[in-house]
Each structure stands twice: as C-alpha cells, then as structure tokens.
All heavy atoms as TSV, in Angstrom:
chain	resi	resn	atom	element	x	y	z
A	1	MET	N	N	105.657	92.934	100.419
A	1	MET	CA	C	106.049	94.264	100.003
A	1	MET	C	C	107.520	94.553	100.306
A	1	MET	O	O	108.052	95.519	99.821
A	1	MET	CB	C	105.170	95.303	100.682
A	1	MET	CG	C	103.740	95.311	100.181
A	1	MET	SD	S	102.791	96.718	100.792
A	1	MET	CE	C	103.418	97.985	99.728
A	2	LEU	N	N	108.151	93.727	101.103
A	2	LEU	CA	C	109.553	93.963	101.443
A	2	LEU	C	C	110.510	93.425	100.393
A	2	LEU	O	O	111.673	93.791	100.375
A	2	LEU	CB	C	109.876	93.332	102.796
A	2	LEU	CG	C	109.113	93.889	103.988
A	2	LEU	CD1	C	109.476	93.122	105.248
A	2	LEU	CD2	C	109.374	95.362	104.165
A	3	THR	N	N	110.014	92.582	99.507
A	3	THR	CA	C	110.862	92.002	98.477
A	3	THR	C	C	110.835	92.888	97.232
A	3	THR	O	O	109.764	93.188	96.720
A	3	THR	CB	C	110.364	90.591	98.107
A	3	THR	OG1	O	110.305	89.812	99.294
A	3	THR	CG2	C	111.276	89.939	97.103
A	4	PRO	N	N	112.006	93.306	96.742
A	4	PRO	CA	C	112.044	94.115	95.519
A	4	PRO	C	C	111.439	93.340	94.341
A	4	PRO	O	O	111.572	92.127	94.249
A	4	PRO	CB	C	113.531	94.362	95.288
A	4	PRO	CG	C	114.176	94.122	96.599
A	4	PRO	CD	C	113.340	93.110	97.299
A	5	GLU	N	N	110.783	94.045	93.457
A	5	GLU	CA	C	110.144	93.440	92.294
A	5	GLU	C	C	110.875	93.851	91.023
A	5	GLU	O	O	111.708	94.740	91.033
A	5	GLU	CB	C	108.668	93.869	92.227
A	5	GLU	CG	C	107.838	93.393	93.405
A	5	GLU	CD	C	107.675	91.883	93.460
A	5	GLU	OE1	O	107.738	91.215	92.404
A	5	GLU	OE2	O	107.498	91.361	94.569
A	6	PHE	N	N	110.524	93.223	89.910
A	6	PHE	CA	C	111.086	93.537	88.597
A	6	PHE	C	C	112.615	93.512	88.624
A	6	PHE	O	O	113.273	94.493	88.312
A	6	PHE	CB	C	110.557	94.866	88.063
A	6	PHE	CG	C	109.071	94.899	87.894
A	6	PHE	CD1	C	108.277	95.604	88.786
A	6	PHE	CD2	C	108.467	94.199	86.868
A	6	PHE	CE1	C	106.903	95.620	88.653
A	6	PHE	CE2	C	107.080	94.211	86.733
A	6	PHE	CZ	C	106.297	94.915	87.618
A	7	ASN	N	N	113.138	92.356	89.045
A	7	ASN	CA	C	114.596	92.159	89.115
A	7	ASN	C	C	115.295	93.202	89.979
A	7	ASN	O	O	116.382	93.664	89.662
A	7	ASN	CB	C	115.205	92.126	87.711
A	7	ASN	CG	C	114.691	90.973	86.891
A	7	ASN	OD1	O	114.515	89.875	87.414
A	7	ASN	ND2	N	114.442	91.197	85.616
A	8	GLY	N	N	114.666	93.595	91.063
A	8	GLY	CA	C	115.268	94.550	91.992
A	8	GLY	C	C	115.139	95.999	91.588
A	8	GLY	O	O	115.742	96.872	92.199
A	9	SER	N	N	114.335	96.284	90.569
A	9	SER	CA	C	114.187	97.666	90.091
A	9	SER	C	C	113.103	98.446	90.816
A	9	SER	O	O	113.083	99.669	90.751
A	9	SER	CB	C	113.847	97.666	88.592
A	9	SER	OG	O	114.874	97.060	87.853
A	10	LEU	N	N	112.203	97.767	91.500
A	10	LEU	CA	C	111.095	98.435	92.180
A	10	LEU	C	C	111.118	98.094	93.665
A	10	LEU	O	O	111.040	96.918	94.050
A	10	LEU	CB	C	109.762	98.003	91.574
A	10	LEU	CG	C	108.497	98.552	92.211
A	10	LEU	CD1	C	108.440	100.073	92.054
A	10	LEU	CD2	C	107.271	97.911	91.600
A	11	HIS	N	N	111.237	99.122	94.495
A	11	HIS	CA	C	111.267	98.952	95.949
A	11	HIS	C	C	110.146	99.768	96.568
A	11	HIS	O	O	109.914	100.914	96.161
A	11	HIS	CB	C	112.597	99.456	96.525
A	11	HIS	CG	C	113.767	98.690	96.035
A	11	HIS	ND1	N	114.307	97.645	96.732
A	11	HIS	CD2	C	114.510	98.809	94.913
A	11	HIS	CE1	C	115.324	97.155	96.069
A	11	HIS	NE2	N	115.471	97.845	94.953
A	12	PHE	N	N	109.469	99.195	97.536
A	12	PHE	CA	C	108.464	99.916	98.294
A	12	PHE	C	C	109.062	100.254	99.656
A	12	PHE	O	O	109.805	99.461	100.235
A	12	PHE	CB	C	107.197	99.079	98.484
A	12	PHE	CG	C	106.443	98.849	97.214
A	12	PHE	CD1	C	106.586	97.668	96.512
A	12	PHE	CD2	C	105.610	99.833	96.710
A	12	PHE	CE1	C	105.903	97.453	95.332
A	12	PHE	CE2	C	104.923	99.636	95.531
A	12	PHE	CZ	C	105.067	98.440	94.840
A	13	ALA	N	N	108.745	101.425	100.162
A	13	ALA	CA	C	109.228	101.836	101.473
A	13	ALA	C	C	108.136	102.630	102.166
A	13	ALA	O	O	107.282	103.232	101.524
A	13	ALA	CB	C	110.489	102.678	101.340
A	14	GLY	N	N	108.179	102.625	103.469
A	14	GLY	CA	C	107.210	103.367	104.272
A	14	GLY	C	C	106.803	102.544	105.475
A	14	GLY	O	O	107.096	101.350	105.561
A	15	GLU	N	N	106.120	103.161	106.389
A	15	GLU	CA	C	105.751	102.462	107.616
A	15	GLU	C	C	104.828	101.284	107.346
A	15	GLU	O	O	104.801	100.326	108.115
A	15	GLU	CB	C	105.137	103.430	108.638
A	15	GLU	CG	C	103.994	104.273	108.151
A	15	GLU	CD	C	102.657	103.574	108.179
A	15	GLU	OE1	O	102.470	102.608	108.939
A	15	GLU	OE2	O	101.779	104.011	107.435
A	16	CYS	N	N	104.121	101.300	106.222
A	16	CYS	CA	C	103.231	100.182	105.895
A	16	CYS	C	C	104.009	98.918	105.532
A	16	CYS	O	O	103.451	97.826	105.533
A	16	CYS	CB	C	102.293	100.573	104.764
A	16	CYS	SG	S	103.139	100.950	103.228
A	17	CYS	N	N	105.285	99.058	105.236
A	17	CYS	CA	C	106.153	97.926	104.866
A	17	CYS	C	C	107.018	97.484	106.030
A	17	CYS	O	O	108.046	96.843	105.826
A	17	CYS	CB	C	107.060	98.334	103.704
A	17	CYS	SG	S	106.209	98.889	102.243
A	18	SER	N	N	106.637	97.805	107.222
A	18	SER	CA	C	107.486	97.571	108.375
A	18	SER	C	C	106.752	96.804	109.464
A	18	SER	O	O	105.527	96.841	109.548
A	18	SER	CB	C	107.951	98.919	108.931
A	18	SER	OG	O	108.567	98.765	110.179
A	19	VAL	N	N	107.534	96.149	110.320
A	19	VAL	CA	C	106.951	95.509	111.497
A	19	VAL	C	C	106.511	96.563	112.512
A	19	VAL	O	O	105.781	96.267	113.444
A	19	VAL	CB	C	107.926	94.505	112.153
A	19	VAL	CG1	C	108.221	93.356	111.216
A	19	VAL	CG2	C	109.200	95.184	112.601
A	20	HIS	N	N	106.961	97.807	112.315
A	20	HIS	CA	C	106.574	98.924	113.185
A	20	HIS	C	C	105.484	99.752	112.506
A	20	HIS	O	O	105.574	100.967	112.422
A	20	HIS	CB	C	107.789	99.811	113.490
A	20	HIS	CG	C	108.906	99.083	114.145
A	20	HIS	ND1	N	108.844	98.630	115.442
A	20	HIS	CD2	C	110.113	98.701	113.689
A	20	HIS	CE1	C	109.963	98.014	115.750
A	20	HIS	NE2	N	110.752	98.043	114.705
A	21	HIS	N	N	104.462	99.082	112.001
A	21	HIS	CA	C	103.382	99.742	111.277
A	21	HIS	C	C	102.753	100.845	112.132
A	21	HIS	O	O	102.430	100.644	113.293
A	21	HIS	CB	C	102.314	98.714	110.880
A	21	HIS	CG	C	101.199	99.277	110.097
A	21	HIS	ND1	N	101.350	99.690	108.795
A	21	HIS	CD2	C	99.926	99.520	110.436
A	21	HIS	CE1	C	100.197	100.161	108.361
A	21	HIS	NE2	N	99.319	100.059	109.347
A	22	GLY	N	N	102.628	102.011	111.533
A	22	GLY	CA	C	102.000	103.128	112.230
A	22	GLY	C	C	102.969	104.002	113.006
A	22	GLY	O	O	102.537	104.929	113.680
A	23	TRP	N	N	104.255	103.710	112.933
A	23	TRP	CA	C	105.253	104.468	113.678
A	23	TRP	C	C	106.310	105.027	112.722
A	23	TRP	O	O	106.657	104.402	111.725
A	23	TRP	CB	C	105.956	103.581	114.712
A	23	TRP	CG	C	105.028	103.132	115.792
A	23	TRP	CD1	C	104.244	102.016	115.775
A	23	TRP	CD2	C	104.767	103.785	117.016
A	23	TRP	NE1	N	103.522	101.933	116.924
A	23	TRP	CE2	C	103.819	103.018	117.721
A	23	TRP	CE3	C	105.249	104.950	117.618
A	23	TRP	CZ2	C	103.349	103.373	118.969
A	23	TRP	CZ3	C	104.770	105.286	118.866
A	23	TRP	CH2	C	103.837	104.515	119.521
A	24	ILE	N	N	106.860	106.179	113.033
A	24	ILE	CA	C	107.884	106.800	112.190
A	24	ILE	C	C	109.120	105.919	112.082
A	24	ILE	O	O	109.778	105.870	111.034
A	24	ILE	CB	C	108.242	108.224	112.677
A	24	ILE	CG1	C	109.118	108.958	111.657
A	24	ILE	CG2	C	108.941	108.184	114.017
A	24	ILE	CD1	C	108.460	109.273	110.367
A	25	VAL	N	N	109.433	105.174	113.135
A	25	VAL	CA	C	110.599	104.288	113.078
A	25	VAL	C	C	110.422	103.247	111.977
A	25	VAL	O	O	111.382	102.844	111.328
A	25	VAL	CB	C	110.889	103.631	114.454
A	25	VAL	CG1	C	109.837	102.611	114.818
A	25	VAL	CG2	C	112.256	102.999	114.461
A	26	GLY	N	N	109.210	102.840	111.727
A	26	GLY	CA	C	108.938	101.895	110.644
A	26	GLY	C	C	109.236	102.494	109.285
A	26	GLY	O	O	109.802	101.834	108.410
A	27	ALA	N	N	108.868	103.749	109.096
A	27	ALA	CA	C	109.146	104.434	107.832
A	27	ALA	C	C	110.650	104.598	107.633
A	27	ALA	O	O	111.169	104.383	106.530
A	27	ALA	CB	C	108.450	105.791	107.805
A	28	LEU	N	N	111.354	104.952	108.682
A	28	LEU	CA	C	112.802	105.142	108.587
A	28	LEU	C	C	113.525	103.820	108.330
A	28	LEU	O	O	114.420	103.753	107.483
A	28	LEU	CB	C	113.333	105.807	109.857
A	28	LEU	CG	C	112.837	107.234	110.103
A	28	LEU	CD1	C	113.270	107.715	111.482
A	28	LEU	CD2	C	113.325	108.169	109.026
A	29	ASP	N	N	113.139	102.775	109.040
A	29	ASP	CA	C	113.745	101.456	108.828
A	29	ASP	C	C	113.496	100.969	107.402
A	29	ASP	O	O	114.391	100.447	106.740
A	29	ASP	CB	C	113.189	100.432	109.814
A	29	ASP	CG	C	113.674	100.622	111.228
A	29	ASP	OD1	O	114.562	101.484	111.452
A	29	ASP	OD2	O	113.161	99.917	112.112
A	30	SER	N	N	112.280	101.152	106.933
A	30	SER	CA	C	111.911	100.716	105.595
A	30	SER	C	C	112.680	101.482	104.527
A	30	SER	O	O	113.163	100.898	103.548
A	30	SER	CB	C	110.402	100.898	105.410
A	30	SER	OG	O	110.023	100.550	104.113
A	31	ALA	N	N	112.829	102.782	104.713
A	31	ALA	CA	C	113.594	103.598	103.758
A	31	ALA	C	C	115.055	103.171	103.748
A	31	ALA	O	O	115.661	103.035	102.678
A	31	ALA	CB	C	113.471	105.072	104.121
A	32	TYR	N	N	115.624	102.936	104.916
A	32	TYR	CA	C	117.018	102.489	105.015
A	32	TYR	C	C	117.200	101.181	104.244
A	32	TYR	O	O	118.139	101.033	103.466
A	32	TYR	CB	C	117.399	102.318	106.480
A	32	TYR	CG	C	118.863	102.005	106.708
A	32	TYR	CD1	C	119.743	102.996	107.106
A	32	TYR	CD2	C	119.365	100.720	106.551
A	32	TYR	CE1	C	121.089	102.725	107.332
A	32	TYR	CE2	C	120.702	100.435	106.763
A	32	TYR	CZ	C	121.555	101.448	107.158
A	32	TYR	OH	O	122.880	101.157	107.373
A	33	ASN	N	N	116.293	100.225	104.463
A	33	ASN	CA	C	116.399	98.933	103.778
A	33	ASN	C	C	116.279	99.076	102.270
A	33	ASN	O	O	117.002	98.409	101.524
A	33	ASN	CB	C	115.328	97.970	104.291
A	33	ASN	CG	C	115.689	97.360	105.619
A	33	ASN	OD1	O	116.851	97.131	105.910
A	33	ASN	ND2	N	114.683	97.101	106.434
A	34	ALA	N	N	115.379	99.932	101.799
A	34	ALA	CA	C	115.206	100.136	100.358
A	34	ALA	C	C	116.467	100.754	99.750
A	34	ALA	O	O	116.958	100.300	98.712
A	34	ALA	CB	C	113.991	101.006	100.081
A	35	VAL	N	N	117.003	101.774	100.388
A	35	VAL	CA	C	118.216	102.431	99.877
A	35	VAL	C	C	119.388	101.454	99.903
A	35	VAL	O	O	120.155	101.358	98.940
A	35	VAL	CB	C	118.536	103.709	100.681
A	35	VAL	CG1	C	119.906	104.253	100.324
A	35	VAL	CG2	C	117.465	104.761	100.434
A	36	LEU	N	N	119.518	100.696	100.974
A	36	LEU	CA	C	120.601	99.719	101.077
A	36	LEU	C	C	120.505	98.687	99.959
A	36	LEU	O	O	121.506	98.346	99.327
A	36	LEU	CB	C	120.571	99.036	102.448
A	36	LEU	CG	C	121.672	98.013	102.717
A	36	LEU	CD1	C	123.055	98.664	102.648
A	36	LEU	CD2	C	121.449	97.370	104.071
A	37	SER	N	N	119.317	98.215	99.688
A	37	SER	CA	C	119.115	97.237	98.627
A	37	SER	C	C	119.486	97.811	97.258
A	37	SER	O	O	120.130	97.140	96.444
A	37	SER	CB	C	117.662	96.769	98.630
A	37	SER	OG	O	117.454	95.815	97.626
A	38	ILE	N	N	119.095	99.053	97.000
A	38	ILE	CA	C	119.421	99.716	95.734
A	38	ILE	C	C	120.928	99.882	95.595
A	38	ILE	O	O	121.505	99.605	94.535
A	38	ILE	CB	C	118.698	101.069	95.627
A	38	ILE	CG1	C	117.191	100.844	95.495
A	38	ILE	CG2	C	119.236	101.891	94.466
A	38	ILE	CD1	C	116.354	102.085	95.720
A	39	LEU	N	N	121.591	100.307	96.664
A	39	LEU	CA	C	123.042	100.494	96.620
A	39	LEU	C	C	123.771	99.170	96.417
A	39	LEU	O	O	124.761	99.103	95.681
A	39	LEU	CB	C	123.533	101.185	97.895
A	39	LEU	CG	C	123.096	102.642	98.072
A	39	LEU	CD1	C	123.548	103.159	99.438
A	39	LEU	CD2	C	123.625	103.517	96.950
A	40	LYS	N	N	123.286	98.102	97.050
A	40	LYS	CA	C	123.894	96.781	96.863
A	40	LYS	C	C	123.752	96.329	95.416
A	40	LYS	O	O	124.692	95.812	94.828
A	40	LYS	CB	C	123.249	95.756	97.796
A	40	LYS	CG	C	123.731	95.845	99.218
A	40	LYS	CD	C	123.074	94.781	100.076
A	40	LYS	CE	C	123.559	94.845	101.504
A	40	LYS	NZ	N	122.881	93.842	102.358
A	41	GLN	N	N	122.564	96.531	94.845
A	41	GLN	CA	C	122.330	96.127	93.464
A	41	GLN	C	C	123.233	96.917	92.511
A	41	GLN	O	O	123.723	96.371	91.526
A	41	GLN	CB	C	120.867	96.340	93.085
A	41	GLN	CG	C	120.547	95.872	91.680
A	41	GLN	CD	C	119.107	96.102	91.295
A	41	GLN	OE1	O	118.352	96.738	92.024
A	41	GLN	NE2	N	118.725	95.600	90.147
A	42	ALA	N	N	123.475	98.174	92.820
A	42	ALA	CA	C	124.328	99.018	91.979
A	42	ALA	C	C	125.811	98.769	92.228
A	42	ALA	O	O	126.653	99.276	91.486
A	42	ALA	CB	C	124.000	100.488	92.232
A	43	GLY	N	N	126.134	98.007	93.265
A	43	GLY	CA	C	127.530	97.748	93.596
A	43	GLY	C	C	128.243	98.966	94.156
A	43	GLY	O	O	129.454	99.089	94.050
A	44	ALA	N	N	127.478	99.859	94.777
A	44	ALA	CA	C	128.016	101.114	95.313
A	44	ALA	C	C	128.494	100.913	96.747
A	44	ALA	O	O	127.934	101.466	97.695
A	44	ALA	CB	C	126.961	102.203	95.232
A	45	HIS	N	N	129.537	100.134	96.910
A	45	HIS	CA	C	130.037	99.798	98.246
A	45	HIS	C	C	130.548	101.022	99.005
A	45	HIS	O	O	130.422	101.086	100.230
A	45	HIS	CB	C	131.119	98.730	98.139
A	45	HIS	CG	C	130.623	97.481	97.479
A	45	HIS	ND1	N	129.730	96.620	98.078
A	45	HIS	CD2	C	130.868	96.962	96.245
A	45	HIS	CE1	C	129.452	95.621	97.266
A	45	HIS	NE2	N	130.122	95.805	96.134
A	46	ASP	N	N	131.088	101.988	98.299
A	46	ASP	CA	C	131.549	103.212	98.960
A	46	ASP	C	C	130.373	103.997	99.535
A	46	ASP	O	O	130.458	104.563	100.624
A	46	ASP	CB	C	132.366	104.087	98.007
A	46	ASP	CG	C	131.599	104.464	96.745
A	46	ASP	OD1	O	130.764	103.650	96.272
A	46	ASP	OD2	O	131.835	105.567	96.223
A	47	LYS	N	N	129.258	104.004	98.816
A	47	LYS	CA	C	128.058	104.702	99.311
A	47	LYS	C	C	127.429	103.952	100.482
A	47	LYS	O	O	126.889	104.564	101.402
A	47	LYS	CB	C	127.029	104.878	98.186
A	47	LYS	CG	C	127.493	105.772	97.069
A	47	LYS	CD	C	127.651	107.184	97.546
A	47	LYS	CE	C	128.045	108.091	96.402
A	47	LYS	NZ	N	128.339	109.436	96.834
A	48	ILE	N	N	127.508	102.630	100.456
A	48	ILE	CA	C	126.996	101.832	101.573
A	48	ILE	C	C	127.801	102.142	102.825
A	48	ILE	O	O	127.234	102.354	103.905
A	48	ILE	CB	C	127.038	100.323	101.249
A	48	ILE	CG1	C	126.044	99.993	100.146
A	48	ILE	CG2	C	126.762	99.491	102.499
A	48	ILE	CD1	C	126.152	98.579	99.609
A	49	LYS	N	N	129.110	102.185	102.692
A	49	LYS	CA	C	129.972	102.512	103.829
A	49	LYS	C	C	129.663	103.908	104.361
A	49	LYS	O	O	129.584	104.124	105.570
A	49	LYS	CB	C	131.450	102.408	103.408
A	49	LYS	CG	C	132.403	102.561	104.545
A	49	LYS	CD	C	132.295	101.399	105.497
A	49	LYS	CE	C	133.313	101.544	106.605
A	49	LYS	NZ	N	133.024	100.683	107.723
A	50	GLN	N	N	129.454	104.864	103.443
A	50	GLN	CA	C	129.118	106.231	103.843
A	50	GLN	C	C	127.780	106.263	104.574
A	50	GLN	O	O	127.635	106.947	105.592
A	50	GLN	CB	C	129.069	107.136	102.616
A	50	GLN	CG	C	128.773	108.576	102.932
A	50	GLN	CD	C	128.707	109.435	101.663
A	50	GLN	OE1	O	128.910	108.962	100.552
A	50	GLN	NE2	N	128.416	110.704	101.849
A	51	MET	N	N	126.798	105.517	104.084
A	51	MET	CA	C	125.485	105.462	104.729
A	51	MET	C	C	125.603	104.853	106.125
A	51	MET	O	O	125.013	105.355	107.084
A	51	MET	CB	C	124.507	104.657	103.877
A	51	MET	CG	C	123.086	104.676	104.407
A	51	MET	SD	S	121.877	103.947	103.288
A	51	MET	CE	C	122.097	102.221	103.661
A	52	GLU	N	N	126.382	103.789	106.251
A	52	GLU	CA	C	126.566	103.152	107.557
A	52	GLU	C	C	127.303	104.066	108.525
A	52	GLU	O	O	126.999	104.084	109.715
A	52	GLU	CB	C	127.306	101.828	107.397
A	52	GLU	CG	C	126.469	100.761	106.741
A	52	GLU	CD	C	127.231	99.476	106.465
A	52	GLU	OE1	O	128.487	99.486	106.520
A	52	GLU	OE2	O	126.573	98.467	106.177
A	53	THR	N	N	128.263	104.828	108.022
A	53	THR	CA	C	128.996	105.768	108.865
A	53	THR	C	C	128.072	106.882	109.358
A	53	THR	O	O	128.117	107.278	110.521
A	53	THR	CB	C	130.187	106.378	108.103
A	53	THR	OG1	O	131.052	105.313	107.700
A	53	THR	CG2	C	130.959	107.359	108.950
A	54	THR	N	N	127.219	107.367	108.476
A	54	THR	CA	C	126.313	108.473	108.806
A	54	THR	C	C	125.135	108.030	109.663
A	54	THR	O	O	124.811	108.667	110.660
A	54	THR	CB	C	125.786	109.134	107.522
A	54	THR	OG1	O	126.887	109.551	106.725
A	54	THR	CG2	C	124.898	110.329	107.843
A	55	TRP	N	N	124.495	106.924	109.280
A	55	TRP	CA	C	123.241	106.519	109.912
A	55	TRP	C	C	123.345	105.273	110.763
A	55	TRP	O	O	122.373	104.898	111.424
A	55	TRP	CB	C	122.170	106.295	108.833
A	55	TRP	CG	C	121.899	107.524	108.055
A	55	TRP	CD1	C	122.313	107.793	106.787
A	55	TRP	CD2	C	121.171	108.677	108.483
A	55	TRP	NE1	N	121.888	109.042	106.406
A	55	TRP	CE2	C	121.179	109.608	107.423
A	55	TRP	CE3	C	120.518	109.019	109.661
A	55	TRP	CZ2	C	120.565	110.851	107.509
A	55	TRP	CZ3	C	119.899	110.257	109.744
A	55	TRP	CH2	C	119.923	111.148	108.678
A	56	GLY	N	N	124.493	104.601	110.727
A	56	GLY	CA	C	124.631	103.354	111.472
A	56	GLY	C	C	124.133	102.186	110.649
A	56	GLY	O	O	123.795	102.330	109.478
A	57	THR	N	N	124.107	101.034	111.262
A	57	THR	CA	C	123.600	99.841	110.578
A	57	THR	C	C	122.241	99.491	111.141
A	57	THR	O	O	121.891	99.864	112.257
A	57	THR	CB	C	124.561	98.656	110.748
A	57	THR	OG1	O	124.729	98.399	112.135
A	57	THR	CG2	C	125.908	98.926	110.105
A	58	LEU	N	N	121.503	98.755	110.360
A	58	LEU	CA	C	120.151	98.372	110.758
A	58	LEU	C	C	120.113	96.869	110.900
A	58	LEU	O	O	120.502	96.144	109.977
A	58	LEU	CB	C	119.148	98.835	109.693
A	58	LEU	CG	C	117.683	98.651	109.997
A	58	LEU	CD1	C	117.287	99.490	111.213
A	58	LEU	CD2	C	116.838	99.049	108.813
A	59	SER	N	N	119.683	96.381	112.037
A	59	SER	CA	C	119.583	94.943	112.229
A	59	SER	C	C	118.302	94.437	111.580
A	59	SER	O	O	117.452	95.210	111.153
A	59	SER	CB	C	119.601	94.609	113.721
A	59	SER	OG	O	118.522	95.226	114.365
A	60	ALA	N	N	118.180	93.145	111.523
A	60	ALA	CA	C	116.997	92.528	110.922
A	60	ALA	C	C	115.738	92.946	111.677
A	60	ALA	O	O	115.790	93.239	112.877
A	60	ALA	CB	C	117.143	91.019	110.955
A	61	PRO	N	N	114.607	92.973	110.985
A	61	PRO	CA	C	113.352	93.334	111.660
A	61	PRO	C	C	113.066	92.393	112.824
A	61	PRO	O	O	113.439	91.225	112.783
A	61	PRO	CB	C	112.294	93.168	110.575
A	61	PRO	CG	C	113.033	93.105	109.295
A	61	PRO	CD	C	114.424	92.658	109.596
A	62	ASP	N	N	112.402	92.913	113.825
A	62	ASP	CA	C	112.130	92.118	115.026
A	62	ASP	C	C	110.816	91.353	114.869
A	62	ASP	O	O	109.874	91.537	115.624
A	62	ASP	CB	C	112.099	93.019	116.267
A	62	ASP	CG	C	111.108	94.151	116.132
A	62	ASP	OD1	O	110.632	94.414	115.022
A	62	ASP	OD2	O	110.805	94.770	117.159
A	63	VAL	N	N	110.754	90.479	113.884
A	63	VAL	CA	C	109.541	89.715	113.644
A	63	VAL	C	C	109.492	88.443	114.484
A	63	VAL	O	O	108.433	87.906	114.725
A	63	VAL	CB	C	109.370	89.365	112.150
A	63	VAL	CG1	C	109.099	90.611	111.347
A	63	VAL	CG2	C	110.572	88.652	111.612
A	64	ALA	N	N	110.640	87.958	114.917
A	64	ALA	CA	C	110.678	86.761	115.751
A	64	ALA	C	C	110.727	87.166	117.217
A	64	ALA	O	O	111.232	88.221	117.564
A	64	ALA	CB	C	111.896	85.919	115.408
A	65	LEU	N	N	110.203	86.321	118.053
A	65	LEU	CA	C	110.264	86.589	119.483
A	65	LEU	C	C	111.699	86.473	119.974
A	65	LEU	O	O	112.403	85.522	119.647
A	65	LEU	CB	C	109.409	85.594	120.253
A	65	LEU	CG	C	107.897	85.770	120.166
A	65	LEU	CD1	C	107.201	84.622	120.898
A	65	LEU	CD2	C	107.472	87.090	120.763
A	66	THR	N	N	112.133	87.441	120.722
A	66	THR	CA	C	113.455	87.388	121.317
A	66	THR	C	C	113.373	86.633	122.644
A	66	THR	O	O	112.296	86.367	123.147
A	66	THR	CB	C	114.009	88.799	121.571
A	66	THR	OG1	O	113.154	89.444	122.510
A	66	THR	CG2	C	114.101	89.584	120.289
A	67	LYS	N	N	114.507	86.310	123.197
A	67	LYS	CA	C	114.547	85.623	124.489
A	67	LYS	C	C	113.838	86.436	125.547
A	67	LYS	O	O	113.064	85.911	126.333
A	67	LYS	CB	C	116.002	85.361	124.875
A	67	LYS	CG	C	116.164	84.587	126.161
A	67	LYS	CD	C	117.628	84.316	126.460
A	67	LYS	CE	C	117.772	83.578	127.762
A	67	LYS	NZ	N	119.185	83.310	128.087
A	68	MET	N	N	114.054	87.770	125.529
A	68	MET	CA	C	113.435	88.637	126.527
A	68	MET	C	C	111.902	88.645	126.367
A	68	MET	O	O	111.181	88.541	127.327
A	68	MET	CB	C	113.980	90.062	126.399
A	68	MET	CG	C	113.321	91.054	127.339
A	68	MET	SD	S	113.665	90.705	129.068
A	68	MET	CE	C	115.119	91.661	129.263
A	69	SER	N	N	111.421	88.773	125.127
A	69	SER	CA	C	109.978	88.838	124.933
A	69	SER	C	C	109.311	87.511	125.251
A	69	SER	O	O	108.161	87.474	125.676
A	69	SER	CB	C	109.637	89.297	123.507
A	69	SER	OG	O	110.117	88.374	122.569
A	70	LYS	N	N	110.022	86.380	125.082
A	70	LYS	CA	C	109.463	85.090	125.450
A	70	LYS	C	C	109.268	85.007	126.967
A	70	LYS	O	O	108.306	84.419	127.443
A	70	LYS	CB	C	110.384	83.950	124.986
A	70	LYS	CG	C	110.360	83.706	123.504
A	70	LYS	CD	C	111.318	82.595	123.132
A	70	LYS	CE	C	111.378	82.406	121.646
A	70	LYS	NZ	N	112.369	81.377	121.268
A	71	GLN	N	N	110.189	85.624	127.713
A	71	GLN	CA	C	110.097	85.604	129.161
A	71	GLN	C	C	108.926	86.454	129.644
A	71	GLN	O	O	108.335	86.171	130.674
A	71	GLN	CB	C	111.381	86.112	129.781
A	71	GLN	CG	C	112.566	85.181	129.570
A	71	GLN	CD	C	113.873	85.775	130.044
A	71	GLN	OE1	O	113.945	86.959	130.368
A	71	GLN	NE2	N	114.911	84.966	130.088
A	72	LEU	N	N	108.571	87.482	128.872
A	72	LEU	CA	C	107.487	88.364	129.278
A	72	LEU	C	C	106.113	87.771	129.002
A	72	LEU	O	O	105.135	88.188	129.599
A	72	LEU	CB	C	107.613	89.708	128.554
A	72	LEU	CG	C	108.854	90.516	128.881
A	72	LEU	CD1	C	108.939	91.758	127.995
A	72	LEU	CD2	C	108.860	90.928	130.348
A	73	VAL	N	N	106.058	86.800	128.100
A	73	VAL	CA	C	104.764	86.212	127.707
A	73	VAL	C	C	104.288	85.238	128.734
A	73	VAL	O	O	104.848	84.612	129.466
A	73	VAL	CB	C	104.867	85.540	126.328
A	73	VAL	CG1	C	103.579	84.844	125.968
A	73	VAL	CG2	C	105.228	86.562	125.294
C-alpha cells in the first residue's frame, strides 16, 4: 500500500499504511509521504522546500532493527 499505483497517480495514506499502525503518528507520517511523492512527481520543488521548512523532514520508516533495538533484544 505504500507504493503509488497507476503511474504514481493513486496514493494511499493513513495509519493503516504505516509501521506505526494504530497510532496518529502513523497517519501523519503516511500523509507526509503521500504528499511528498505527489509533489516530487509534479516537479514542485518549491513546494517541497516549503513543506520541509514548515513540517521538517521525515526519515525512512523504522522497519529495520536499529543498533539500539538490537541491544534491547
């Protein structure tokens, strides 16, 4: 569900599309990624910069174990 469909014309967003399923942070992260993808496809670099200035940048989803989480296991 994280991959845009129909040549990038269809994006799904929401907490169900996130590694943070069931949490508001998942919905926000998912929405950010969908909007970023749409802006990249449109070539709207000025809007991307504005979004990053307003909301910050979003790192990759935490699907892999980090060094810290490996130590906790």
